[in-house]
C-alpha positions, -999 to +999 in steps of 0.1 A: -064+083-044-037+068-067-061+067-096-071+104-092-035+115-088-021+092-116+004+075-094+018+070-059+035+100-043+048+107-008+015+124+002-006+093-006+020+070+010+019+092+042-019+090+043-018+052+039+006+049+068-016+072+090-046+050+082-026+018+090-016+035+123-052+044+131-062+008+125-034-003+148-015-022+121+019-009+129+030-044+140+028-055+104+058-034+093+040-025+061+060-016+030+042+002+003+052+002-034+034+016-063+035+031-098+053+064-094+034+095-106+027+108-130+013+085-157-012+093-185-049+087-182-057+051-190-023+038-180-021+008-156-014+016-119-002-010-095-001-008-057+016-034-036+016-036+002+037-062+020+041-070+056+042-098+082+013-105+105+022-119+139+000-147+152-004-139+189-025-170+198+007-191+199+026-168+223+013-186+255+028-218+242+062-202+237+059-200+199+062-169+177+046-173+143+040-148+116+024-149+082+037-130+051+011-108+036+014-096+000-015-075-015-016-062-050-042-039-065-045-027-101-064+002-117-063+028-144-051+064-141-081+088-143-066+122-152-056+133-187-023+152-186-020+178-214+013+186-230+025+221-238 
């Protein structure tokens, strides 16, 4: 969606959070950052999602562990924006 819209906006961010909720990933406390719209066709876009994944298998032993997750994706903007 970011490629088609030439950047990250609140609508795309909201849809990402809805998808994370549908997948029951709300425990990850996901933060989403990306290239703000609107960039020109062919410009580089970056999307970064960060969170912490709790490891529940250690809970019966009285230990709370979590792993840091840092995902980055890159792509190119698709739409050409014409000037006046």
